[in-house]
C-alpha positions in Angstrom: 110.3 130.0 91.3 112.0 130.8 94.6 110.5 129.4 97.8 110.8 132.8 99.4 109.7 136.1 97.8 112.3 138.6 96.9 112.2 141.7 99.2 114.3 144.8 99.2 116.6 146.7 101.6 118.7 149.9 101.2 122.4 149.8 101.9 125.2 152.4 101.8 128.5 153.2 103.4 128.7 155.4 106.4 130.3 158.7 105.4 132.6 159.0 108.4 133.7 155.4 109.1 133.1 153.7 105.7 131.2 150.9 107.4 128.5 149.1 105.5 125.1 150.3 106.8 121.5 149.4 106.2 118.4 151.7 106.4 116.4 150.8 109.4 113.4 153.1 108.7 114.6 156.0 110.8 118.3 155.5 111.1 121.3 153.8 109.5 122.2 150.5 111.2 125.1 148.1 111.0 123.2 144.8 110.7 121.2 143.5 107.8 118.9 141.7 110.2 117.8 145.2 111.5 117.1 146.7 108.1 113.7 148.1 107.0 112.3 145.6 104.4 110.4 146.8 101.4 108.0 144.5 99.4 108.5 146.5 96.2 111.7 147.8 94.7 110.0 151.0 93.6 109.2 151.9 97.2 112.8 151.4 98.3 114.1 153.3 95.3 111.8 156.2 96.1 113.6 156.5 99.5 117.0 157.0 98.0 116.6 160.7 97.4 116.0 161.5 101.1 119.5 160.5 102.4 121.9 163.2 103.3 125.4 163.0 101.7 127.0 163.9 105.0 125.6 160.7 106.5 126.1 158.1 103.9 127.5 157.6 100.4 126.5 155.2 97.6 123.0 154.3 98.8 121.4 151.7 96.7 118.7 148.9 96.8 119.6 145.2 97.2 117.5 142.1 97.0 117.0 139.9 100.1 114.9 137.0 101.1 113.7 136.1 104.6 114.6 132.5 105.3 113.9 131.0 108.7 113.4 134.5 110.1 116.8 135.7 108.9 117.4 138.2 106.0 119.8 136.9 103.4 121.3 138.9 100.6 120.6 137.4 97.2 124.0 138.2 95.7 127.4 137.2 96.9 128.7 140.7 96.9 126.0 141.9 99.2 126.4 138.8 101.5 130.1 139.6 101.9 129.3 143.3 102.5 126.7 142.4 105.2 129.1 140.1 107.0 132.1 142.4 106.9 135.7 141.8 105.7 136.5 138.2 104.8 140.3 138.3 105.5 140.0 138.0 109.3 137.4 138.6 112.1 137.1 142.2 113.1 134.3 144.7 113.4 130.9 143.0 113.3 132.4 139.6 112.6 134.3 139.6 115.9 131.0 140.3 117.8 129.1 137.3 116.3 129.5 133.7 115.3 131.1 133.6 111.9 129.2 132.0 109.0 131.6 131.0 106.2 130.5 131.5 102.6 
Protein backbone atom coordinates (compact mmCIF):
# COMPACT_ATOMS: atom_id res chain seq x y z
CA UNK A 1 0.00 0.00 0.00
CA UNK A 2 1.25 3.48 -0.89
CA UNK A 3 2.32 5.76 1.93
CA UNK A 4 0.38 8.55 0.23
CA UNK A 5 -3.21 8.24 -0.99
CA UNK A 6 -3.90 8.48 -4.71
CA UNK A 7 -5.65 11.69 -5.69
CA UNK A 8 -6.78 12.97 -9.07
CA UNK A 9 -6.15 16.01 -11.28
CA UNK A 10 -7.49 16.99 -14.71
CA UNK A 11 -5.02 17.78 -17.47
CA UNK A 12 -5.38 18.80 -21.13
CA UNK A 13 -3.63 20.80 -23.83
CA UNK A 14 -4.38 24.46 -24.40
CA UNK A 15 -6.23 24.80 -27.70
CA UNK A 16 -4.23 27.80 -28.91
CA UNK A 17 -0.68 27.19 -27.65
CA UNK A 18 -0.65 23.42 -27.22
CA UNK A 19 0.79 23.85 -23.72
CA UNK A 20 0.03 21.23 -21.10
CA UNK A 21 -2.48 22.70 -18.64
CA UNK A 22 -4.15 21.61 -15.41
CA UNK A 23 -7.63 22.45 -14.16
CA UNK A 24 -7.35 24.84 -11.22
CA UNK A 25 -11.01 24.85 -10.22
CA UNK A 26 -12.00 27.95 -12.17
CA UNK A 27 -9.33 28.27 -14.87
CA UNK A 28 -6.69 26.29 -16.73
CA UNK A 29 -3.21 26.71 -15.23
CA UNK A 30 0.31 25.81 -16.38
CA UNK A 31 1.59 24.21 -13.18
CA UNK A 32 0.64 20.85 -11.67
CA UNK A 33 1.22 22.32 -8.21
CA UNK A 34 -1.69 24.74 -8.79
CA UNK A 35 -4.16 22.10 -9.94
CA UNK A 36 -7.48 21.39 -8.26
CA UNK A 37 -7.14 18.02 -6.52
CA UNK A 38 -10.00 15.54 -6.36
CA UNK A 39 -10.21 12.78 -3.77
CA UNK A 40 -12.32 10.57 -6.03
CA UNK A 41 -11.73 9.80 -9.71
CA UNK A 42 -15.50 9.88 -10.32
CA UNK A 43 -15.68 13.51 -9.21
CA UNK A 44 -12.86 14.52 -11.56
CA UNK A 45 -14.35 12.55 -14.45
CA UNK A 46 -17.72 14.26 -13.93
CA UNK A 47 -16.02 17.61 -14.63
CA UNK A 48 -14.74 16.53 -18.06
CA UNK A 49 -18.01 17.36 -19.82
CA UNK A 50 -17.93 21.03 -18.82
CA UNK A 51 -14.77 22.06 -20.70
CA UNK A 52 -15.17 24.03 -23.91
CA UNK A 53 -13.36 22.71 -27.00
CA UNK A 54 -12.21 26.21 -27.95
CA UNK A 55 -10.20 26.34 -24.70
CA UNK A 56 -8.61 22.90 -24.36
CA UNK A 57 -8.35 19.58 -26.16
CA UNK A 58 -7.88 16.07 -24.84
CA UNK A 59 -8.88 16.65 -21.21
CA UNK A 60 -8.47 13.59 -19.02
CA UNK A 61 -7.92 12.58 -15.39
CA UNK A 62 -4.49 11.63 -14.02
CA UNK A 63 -3.38 10.11 -10.72
CA UNK A 64 -1.21 12.16 -8.37
CA UNK A 65 0.07 11.93 -4.82
CA UNK A 66 0.95 14.76 -2.47
CA UNK A 67 4.43 14.12 -1.09
CA UNK A 68 6.04 16.70 1.19
CA UNK A 69 3.46 19.24 0.04
CA UNK A 70 4.22 18.73 -3.67
CA UNK A 71 1.91 17.06 -6.18
CA UNK A 72 3.64 14.30 -8.10
CA UNK A 73 2.21 12.51 -11.11
CA UNK A 74 2.06 8.74 -10.65
CA UNK A 75 2.99 7.83 -14.22
CA UNK A 76 6.18 8.79 -16.05
CA UNK A 77 4.27 10.17 -19.06
CA UNK A 78 2.39 12.59 -16.84
CA UNK A 79 5.54 13.56 -14.93
CA UNK A 80 7.21 14.47 -18.24
CA UNK A 81 4.12 16.40 -19.41
CA UNK A 82 4.05 18.35 -16.13
CA UNK A 83 7.73 19.32 -16.39
CA UNK A 84 7.72 20.21 -20.06
CA UNK A 85 9.93 19.11 -22.96
CA UNK A 86 12.92 17.04 -21.94
CA UNK A 87 15.29 17.89 -24.77
CA UNK A 88 16.34 21.31 -23.42
CA UNK A 89 15.15 23.92 -20.94
CA UNK A 90 12.46 26.21 -22.29
CA UNK A 91 8.98 27.28 -21.32
CA UNK A 92 8.20 26.33 -17.75
CA UNK A 93 11.54 24.54 -17.30
CA UNK A 94 13.49 27.72 -17.98
CA UNK A 95 11.57 29.48 -15.21
CA UNK A 96 12.29 26.91 -12.46
CA UNK A 97 14.97 24.66 -11.12
CA UNK A 98 15.16 21.52 -13.25
CA UNK A 99 14.43 18.18 -11.66
CA UNK A 100 15.82 15.35 -13.73
CA UNK A 101 13.84 12.16 -14.10
